C-alpha positions in Angstrom: 1.9 17.6 -6.9 0.6 15.2 -9.4 4.2 13.7 -8.9 3.4 12.9 -5.7 -0.1 11.4 -6.3 1.9 9.0 -9.2 4.4 8.3 -6.9 1.9 7.0 -4.0 -0.3 5.0 -6.3 2.6 3.3 -7.1 3.8 2.8 -3.8 0.6 1.4 -3.1 -0.7 -0.5 -5.8 2.3 -2.4 -6.1 3.1 -4.1 -2.7 -0.8 -4.5 -2.3 -0.5 -6.7 -5.9 2.3 -8.7 -4.2 0.9 -9.2 -1.1 -2.0 -10.3 -3.2 0.0 -13.0 -5.3 2.0 -14.3 -2.1 -1.4 -15.0 -0.6 -3.1 -16.6 -3.2 -2.4 -20.2 -1.8 -3.3 -19.3 2.0 -6.7 -17.5 1.5 -9.0 -19.9 -0.2 -12.5 -19.7 1.0 -12.6 -16.1 2.2 -13.3 -13.1 1.0 -9.8 -11.4 2.4 -9.1 -9.0 -0.6 -12.8 -6.9 0.4 -11.8 -3.4 0.4 -8.8 -3.3 -1.8 -6.1 -1.0 -1.5 -7.8 0.1 2.1 -7.2 -3.6 3.4 -3.9 -2.2 5.3 -4.3 -5.1 8.2 -4.6 -8.0 5.3 -1.6 -6.9 3.3 0.8 -5.5 6.0 0.4 -9.0 7.5 0.7 -11.3 4.7 3.7 -9.1 3.0 5.5 -9.4 7.2 4.7 -13.1 7.3 6.4 -13.6 4.1 9.4 -11.4 4.7 10.0 -13.4 8.0 9.8 -16.4 6.0 12.8 -14.9 3.9 10.8 -13.5 0.7 13.2 -11.2 -0.2 10.6 -8.8 -1.8 8.5 -8.7 0.5 10.4 -6.3 2.7 10.9 -3.8 0.8 6.9 -3.9 -0.3 6.4 -4.1 3.0 7.9 -0.5 3.8 6.9 0.7 0.4 3.6 0.3 1.2 3.9 1.5 4.7 5.3 4.9 3.1 2.0 5.4 0.7 0.2 4.8 3.7 1.2 7.6 5.4 2.2 9.8 2.1 -1.7 9.6 1.1 -2.9 12.3 3.9 0.3 14.5 3.2 -0.5 14.8 -0.6 -4.2 15.4 0.6 -3.2 18.3 3.1 -0.8 19.6 0.5 -3.6 19.8 -2.1 -6.6 21.4 0.5 -3.3 24.1 1.2 -2.3 24.3 -2.8 -5.7 25.0 -3.1 -6.2 27.4 -0.4 -3.0 29.5 -1.1 -3.3 30.1 -4.7 -7.5 31.3 -4.7 
């Protein structure tokens, strides 16, 4: 289970920082990164826009970020079930 947590963190952290790197010139004067990893809409919007422009890393980063968004609740449910099951 701890492996799933580490994979989930990597899958969310790397695309987040890559999207922030891509947006460094597009988001001046606005507090766009308020909310950090939970700012799903901003990260997804930037990655999709750059994937459409032809950035070859933005597409896989977008897919990895979507997987992490789905994986995090599944890991939490797994931890709750594991805690309940092994009492």
